[in-house]
N, C-alpha and C positions, 0 to 999 in steps of 0.2 A: 428564565430566558437569559438574564445577564450572566448567570453562572455558566451556562452552556457556551456563550460567546467567549467568556474568559477562558474556559477550558480549551475550546477549539483554538483560540489565539495562542495559548501557551503551548499546545501540542504542535502547532504549525511552526512557531518560532524555534522550539526545541528541536524539532525534526530537521529544520533547515540547518541548525548548528551541527547536528550529528552528521548530516549528509554532506556538509562542507568538507569534512575530513576524509571522505571516501575517495580513493584514487580514481582518476578519470580512466575511462576505457574507450574503446572505439565505438561504443554504442551511441546511437543518435538520440536516445532517450536518457535523460538524466533524472536523478532523484527529485529535483525540483519539479519536473514535469509529472512524475509519479505522484508526488505529494499534492500538487495543485489539482490534478485530475481526480484523485480519490478523496479530496477533502469532504465531499458530501457524505462519505462513508463514516466519518468520525462519530456522529451521534449514534449510528447503529452499532458500531464497534464498541462503544463505551456504554451501551445499554441505556442511552438517554433519548433515543428517537427511533423512528422506523427506518427501514431500508431506503425508502424515498428515492432520491436521484442517484444513489450510489451505483446502481447497475449501468446507468448511462456512462459514467466515468470508467467503470471496469471494462465495459465493452469497447470504448474508445481506446483505452490503453492496450487491451488485448489485440485489437486490430493494428495498432501502431507498432507493436513489438514484432517486427518482421524478421529480424536476424537473431542468431544465437546470442550475439553480444547484447542486443536489446533485451532479449528475454532474461539473460543472466543478470543484467543490470536491474531490471524491474524486480526480479526475484530478490536480489540483494537489498534493494531499497525497502521492499515489503518486509523482508526478514529483520532488518534494522528497526523499522518502524514498530512492528508488533513486539519486538524484543525490548524496546526502549521504554515502554510505558506500561505500568502495572495495571492501569485501568482499562486496557484493551482486552476484550473478551476473546481469548484465543480460539475457542471452538467457533464462535461467530466469524472471526477473521478467516479461518480455514474453510468455512462453509459459504462465504460470499460468492465465489465463482459459480458454484452449483445453484445458489439462490438466483443468480443472474442468468442461468441457462448456459453457462460455459464450462468446459472441461479443460483446465490448465494442467500442464505436465508436472506439477509439483504442488506440495502442500504449503500454504501460507503459514509459516511457523518459524520461530527463532532457531529451530534445529535443522532446517532445510539446508542441504548442501547445494548451493546455487551453481557451483562449478559443473554439476552433473546435468544441468538443464540444457537442452539442445534446441 
């Protein structure tokens, strides 16, 4: 349990540092919001726990991303997050929306072109 908390803390701190250098956009949603909302997904994405409360955060974030700028920002944050950590299971990350009953217009992947998200 202590190892999981240490891992989650490390991931959150590192992600905040990475996202601090992302240029701001006109989006109302920032990477800090994305990270906080999706933090319950970390155990699932690192194959250390069940899907659990992840879907609640995914659904809240999906509902909050109302504009193209919001959706592109969320996409960019997710892209940076999954690309920054070698312990995130990429197939699991890509499958989270479907696991939560959502169909988002892009794949959660380090190779996604978020500029094409509308």
